[in-house]
N, C-alpha and C positions, 0 to 999 in steps of 0.2 A: 800142568809142567804143560810145554809148548810140546809137540811132536810133529807137528808138520805144519812147513813153510807154504806160503800161497806169494806168488808174486802175479798181482794185476795192472796193467795196464791199459791206460785209455788213448787212442789217436787223433781224436775229438781235443777242438781247443773251444768250445762252446762252455762256457762256464756253469751254465743251467741243468749242462747234460752230465758234467763230469760231477757237478754236488750230486746229481740225480743216481748213478752209478756209486757215488762214494754213501749213500744212504742206502743204498742195495746191497754193498758188502757189507755194511754193519747187521744187514740183517739176517744175510746167510753164512758168516763164518760160524764156524761149529768147537765142537768142545776139543781142548787141545790144538788147536786154531790161530795160525797170525798171517795174515794177510798186510803184503807193503801193497799200496795201490800207488802209484807213480802218474802226475796228470802234468796236465799246462792249460794256462786260457790266455787267451790273446785280448791283449788291452781290456784288464777288467777291471775295478776296485770291489774288494771283497770286504764287507762290514760283517761284525759278529753279528751274533743275534739277537741281543738288544739295544744295538746302535741307532742312531738319528743320524739317519744317511742324506739329512742336507746339513748338519753340522762335521760331518767327517768327510766328505767327500761335493765334490763341485758336479753333480751331478746332470744342469740342465749342459757344461761345455764337456762331459762326457758322452752325454748322447750324440752331440750336433758331431764331435769327432768321431763316432763310429764305435763308441764303446760300448762296456756294458757293466751293471749295476748288480752285485750279486749279495746273496745274505746267506751268512752259512747256520748249519745247528748249533757249533759251539760258542762260545762267549769271546770276550779279549777286544782287541782294537781291529782296525780297517786296515788293509793292505795293499798292494797292484802289482796287479801279477800281468806280466807279459811274457811271449818267448824264450825270452831269456833267462826267464826260470824255471824251476824244477817244484813242484807240490810234490808233497809226499803223504801219506795216510799211516798208519800201524793199525789195522780194527782186527781186534781181536776177544772173546768172552772176557768179562769181566773180571774175574776169579784171575785172569793171566795177566791182568792188566800192569805192569810194573816202568815205570815214568823212569826212575835211574839207567834200565836196562833199553830203552829206546832208544833216551837220550846217548847213552853210549854207540849205538848203533850208528849214528850220525856222526861223533867225534870222531870215531877210528876211520867211515871212510873219508870227512875233511884231512885227517891227517895221514892219512895215506896217501892222501895229493900233493902232502907238502901245505899243508894249511890249518896256521895254527887256529886252531877252533875251542871253545874254551863256554862255558857258560853262565849265563849270567839272571838276575834277576827273577822273575815269577815265570817267566817264560822266553826268553832269549838265548842264542849261541851268539858268541861275538868271535870276532878274528881280530886282532890287534884293536882292539877296545871300542868296535864298533859291530854294529849289527850285522848280521846275514842272513839269521836265520829267526821266525818267529814262528812261537808255537800254539795252541789253543786243544782243548780237551773236549769231549764228548763224551757222555754214559746214559744207555737207556736200556730198559729189559734187559737188565743183569750183561747186555754189553757195552764194548769201550770202543774209541778208536781217539789218535792222538794223531792231528794232522797240523802242516806250516809249511812252509818256502822256505828254498835254498837259492838264493841269489847268487847267478853264475854271470849274466849278461844284461842287467836291467835296464832301462833306461829309464837312467836317472833324471835327466828333465820332465819326465811324464809323471814320476812320481811325485814330485814335487807342484805337477800342473794341475795333480788329478784330487790327490789328497789333502784338507785341510782341516789338521787339528787345531785343539786348541792348545792358543800361550800357557794356560796353565799347564798341558800335559808336556809340553815340550819344557818347560821352566824346568819341572819336575824332574827330566830327566838331565837335566843341564847343561842342555843344547837348545841354540836361538834356530834351525830350520829343520825341515826331514830330512835335506837333504845331507846335513850332517854329523847327522846320527847310524847311516845307514853302506855297508859298504856290496860290490859285488865282488863275487870270490876269482874272478878274472885280474881284481889287481895283484892277487899273491901265486895266482900258476895264470901265465896270459894266454899261453895254450890250453885251456882248461875248457871241453865240451859239457853238451848236454848228456850223450851215451858216454862219456868215459865216467863222470858222476852220477849216472845210474847203474853203473857196474859197478861202481865202488862202494854203493849203497847195496848189491846184491852181495858182492865178499863179506861186507862187514855183517848186514843180517848172519849168515850163513854162519859166520866165525861166531857171533856174539851169543847166538839161540845154540850154537853146538848141537843144528841137526847136519846129516850128511848130507852131503850135496845132490844124492838120488831122489833125496824127497822132497825138493823144492819142484815147486808145481809152474807153469808158469799159463798164470790166463789172459785169455786175450777176449778184450770187450770194442768191437768197436763202434759201436752205434752208429749215429752222423757221421762217418770220416770226412774229415776236411782235408782241403790239400793248400800247403801250406804258401806260403810265394815269397821273395829275397828277404826283406823284415831284415836290413843290417846285416843277413850274416849269420841270422840266428839260427840252430840244427832245430828243424820244424816237423821235418814229415814222419814217418813210421821208424826211418831208420834212427830215432832220438830213443829209442827203445828197443833195441837191440832183441832178437828173436834168440838169440843163444849169448849168454854172457859166460864169466867165468868165476871162477870162488875158490877159494881154499877147503877142501872137506874137514870139517872138526874132526871128522873120528879117523881121514888116513892121514890128514897135512899133504897128501897129493895137490895138486893143481887138476883141479875136474870141471868139466863141460858141464853148466846144469842144460837136466833135458825140457825140453820144450812141451808138455800138454796143453793143446789148445782146445778152451770149451764157448762151445757153439754161444755167439752173441744175444742167441733167440732165450736164453740163460734168463738172461738182462728184460725186459720190459720196462722202460725209463719213459714211454711215454706221458704216465700217469705227474709220475713223480719231474721228471723236468717243467713238465706244465704247475706243479707248486713251484716254485723254484724261478720261475720265468713271473709267478704275475704279481700285480702289483700288490695284490692282498698280503703278498711275503714279503715283497721289495720294500713295502715303503709303510704299510699297516694305519692305525686308524689314526689323524692326525685333529687329536683335538681343537675346540674355541674355548681354550684355557682361559680359565679365569686368574689361576697363580700358577708360576713358575717359579723353581729354585734348582740352583747347581753347583757345584763347586766339584774339587778333585782331592780325592785323598788316596793313602799308600798302597790303599787294595785296588784300587780305579777311580775314576770320574764317575758324576754318576748328574741326571738330570731328570726332575719329577715336575709334571703340567700335572694338574687339576683341574677339574671344571664343579667347581660349587656352586650349590641353590639354593638358598634358604637355611646355607649355612649345613649344608651336606655336602659331601663330595657324591658326584652323580658319574665323573667317570676317573680313572687316573693310566698315563701313562709312565713309567718310567726308563729310560735312558740308563743303559751303562758299559763300561766298555769291559766290567769284573769278568775275572775268569769263569765263575760261577754263572752258566746261561741257564738258572730258574731262578737267580734273586730278585729278579724285574718283576716276573709273573708272580711269585710269591707275594712283596711287595704291595703289588698294586689290586691281588683281590685283598689282603688287607685294608686298602686304603676305602675302597669304592662301600658307600652305604655311609662310610665313618663321619662322625662332626666332626667341622671343620674348627677344633679349638685344640690347644697345648696336648692339655692331659689325654685325651680320644690319640691325637696322631702318635703320643711316644706309647702307647698299649697298641696299636696299631705295629709302632716297629719292634715294640719289645718280643708279638707274637710270632712276627715273617720269619722264623726259625732263622737269627742271622748270628754272626760271630760276636761278642762283645765289645767288640770294636767299632762293629758295620754299626753295632746298637747307638755306639755313643755319639758316633759321627752324623750319624743319620738322623737321628733325636735334635742334637745341636743344629743343623742344618735347617732343620724345620720350624724350631724354635726363634731361630736368627731372623729367618723371613714372616715370622706369623704377626 
């Protein structure tokens, strides 16, 4: 049972630092605790753990224009972040993970602001049929997080400029461009700001989890503070996450001030973790001189399989996918390496990779078709 709510904010717009802090919070969260982490990145494309960066993002253009490529721990697809976007992460012990309840916090916060939010598909929140929030999930060592985006005033030109999803992915969603399937929340609430949305999330968190306001603590994680400049009028400085927020106490029904309890930034030494997230090894991984490549899109996600085959034996394998299961690619790669490059052997690899029946059937057909 959740007995303590914590609110963590980052004042940094550095994606590598923010992802490092997210992982640090996952290690830190204790029994009966839920941490809501709010953060923003500046001009960043964030890809899922198992995605091919060269196919999901115009990496050279992004770098030339001062942007950042980042890779997260969770599965799923690529997203664009700028200072018109608010990122959230729910961090908790694995036994407390409750996706419907967490989504209720997001829906309640949006609806309290007059936004007609609704759930859709495997991981999206929509308003008027268009996506404003994508969600992804990660579990490790008995702990879990659920994170995602909330598009308040994102630069749509930049979304289309840097993201390059496959035509098959867009066709599967019944749209013909990235821009046509997303929406900023300011279309529904023209005066909406990042601070106002953050306040609504804090209030909804306290209401949904029925924890008294006095038990909500505010962790201030500063790290490398960056001072934002103009950026088209988007809120970006420390005031984007107010030090004191108001929420409805589920116990008293009274409008109470959430007290702030600061924790020293020294609690989180992010240097090693940040270096990992910023490294080429994490961002790009090995690029195989593959001799066999096949790809397709299925209801559970897109997949691309690259194999290096010598003398009829698979010497190396790389699997790219935006499937929500962040361990799928690693499991399949382990099974493929060392296997004979024959239909029956590949069938055995897929069947032994601990996949769903639907995934096994789809991947067997894909590999067989390409042989």
